[in-house]
N, C-alpha and C positions, 0 to 999 in steps of 0.2 A: 259083632265086628263091623266097624265102619267101612266105607269103600274106600278111604284113604288107606286105612291099615291093609285092606286086602290087596291093595295096588303095591304098596311098598313090600308087602310079603311075597307077591308074585314075581318080583325082580330076583334073579339068581344071585346067590350068596357068592361073594368072592372066595371065601375061606369054605372048605368043605363041600359037600355035593350040591350040585345045582338041581332045581327040579327039572322033570322031563317036559318037553315041548307041550305035551298034552296036559299036564297038570298046569303049566303056565296058561296056557289058553282057556282052561276052566276057570281060573281064578281071573282072567280078564273077563271072560264072559258074565262072571258073576258080580264084578266090580262094575261093570256098565250097566249092568241089571240094576244093582242098587243105587246107582246115581241117578237113573232114570225113573224108578219107581220107588222113592224113598218113602218114609212113613208120611210126611206131609202131603204126598200124592194121594196115599190111601185113605188121609182124613177126608176127602170130600166125599167119600163114599159111606161116612160114619153118620149114622142118624140115631135119634133116641126115641124112646116111645115103644108102643105096643108092637108095632109092625117093622121095628127098625131092622130086624134080620131080612125080611123079604125086600125092604127098600134098598138096603146094601147089595143085595145079591142081584136085585134088578138093575141097579147101577152099575155094578161091575160087568154084568152080561151086556148090557147095551154098549159100554165101552169096549169090551172084548169083540163084539160084533162089527166095530168100527176101525178096527186096526188090522195090520196084516199078521199072517203067522209067526215071523220072527219076532214081532213087538209082542204078541201073547205069550211066546216062550219066556221073554225076559221079564213079562208082567208076572207070571207063575213063578218062575224062579225066585225073584224078588219076594212074591207074597209068601212063597215056602219057607225061605231064609230068614225072614222076618216075622214069621206067624206068633211068637210069644208077644213081641212088641205090639204087634197089630191088634192083638186080643184086647189091649187096653181102649182101643179106639172102636174097634169093630169086633164086640164078643161072638165067641163061636166062629172065627174065620176059617177054621179047617172045615167046618159044618157048612159054611158058605161056599167055600172052595168045591167041596163034594158037590153040593147041590147044583152049582153051576153046570156041572157036566154030566150028573147023573139025573138030576129032576129039575132042569131049567123052568124059571117062571116064562121068560120070553122064547119064542121059536123062530 
């Protein structure tokens, strides 16, 4: 789902039930995260070769260390939501995400 589709779906429907305020806020946060951290953003952390997984992990760790907590939350939300698409550019993105928090390269 694209950010535009999420935004359009987050608007209450005039006919039928409208979404709860909490659901609307969740969808707004997701749309904002996807706008900020789209696939193009993550491509800068895609490497090829033998150490591509470690280079991707190190790059993402360094980026995360330099942003505030609310931006980290948005980054992670976008990463998890787009994991399937990201695997085309950063293979095993789920493993990278796990290693960032459980076995970081940089400290």
